[in-house]
C-alpha atoms as one frame of an Amber mdcrd trajectory, in Angstrom:
protein
 -56.309  36.773 -44.244 -57.009  36.672 -40.510 -60.323  35.854 -38.876 -62.809
  38.711 -38.806 -63.520  40.336 -35.466 -66.011  38.089 -33.672 -68.145  39.604
 -30.945 -70.665  38.249 -28.435 -73.452  40.014 -26.619 -75.401  38.623 -23.677
 -77.460  36.244 -25.819 -74.491  34.820 -27.714 -72.378  34.438 -24.581 -75.285
  32.759 -22.779 -75.802  30.284 -25.610 -72.093  29.519 -25.817 -71.750  29.043
 -22.043 -75.026  27.097 -21.729 -76.561  29.507 -19.220 -79.209  32.232 -19.202
 -78.607  35.845 -20.211 -79.299  36.754 -16.591 -76.482  34.460 -15.461 -74.054
  36.074 -17.906 -75.095  39.427 -16.439 -74.288  38.085 -12.963 -70.911  36.851
 -14.152 -70.254  40.295 -15.608 -71.157  41.956 -12.299 -69.286  39.590  -9.972
 -66.396  38.929 -12.349 -65.290  35.472 -11.155 -61.692  34.518 -11.843 -61.062
  34.576 -15.571 -64.325  36.206 -16.659 -63.369  38.902 -19.166 -64.468  42.511
 -19.007 -66.577  43.582 -21.983 -64.769  45.494 -24.722 -67.630  47.996 -24.683
 -71.147  48.548 -23.428 -73.868  49.514 -25.866 -77.521  50.372 -25.320 -78.256
  46.661 -25.857 -75.739  45.656 -23.173 -72.141  44.482 -22.813 -70.146  43.163
 -25.777 -67.189  40.786 -25.499 -64.612  39.433 -27.883 -65.692  35.883 -28.689
 -62.182  34.587 -28.028 -62.300  36.003 -24.478 -65.580  34.191 -23.693 -64.230
  31.002 -25.286 -61.051  31.232 -23.177 -63.133  31.691 -20.010 -65.344  28.714
 -20.917 -62.305  26.465 -21.308 -61.306  27.006 -17.665 -64.690  27.617 -15.993
 -65.721  25.032 -13.411 -69.420  25.260 -14.285 -71.872  23.370 -12.125 -75.406
  23.420 -13.546 -78.369  24.295 -11.371 -78.697  26.282  -8.211 -76.349  25.613
  -5.326 -77.945  23.526  -2.600 -78.900  25.401   0.525 -77.760  24.098   3.872
 -80.714  22.412   5.525 -81.189  23.023   9.203 -82.955  20.170  10.871
């Protein structure tokens, strides 16, 4: 028997990726290379196939924290 359909919402994707739900929302809006489109959108938000988020995570060059601003001196 094959694996059951595994889904992720914002909270599950955020936990898996190690970021906030807001950041996952930003990734969904900006769609960086490799970030999957949701399979559907419900009242609670977007829903992805877990395997799509896992595939993205395996290639994502994630740098924690905010990017440093250029300082003008």
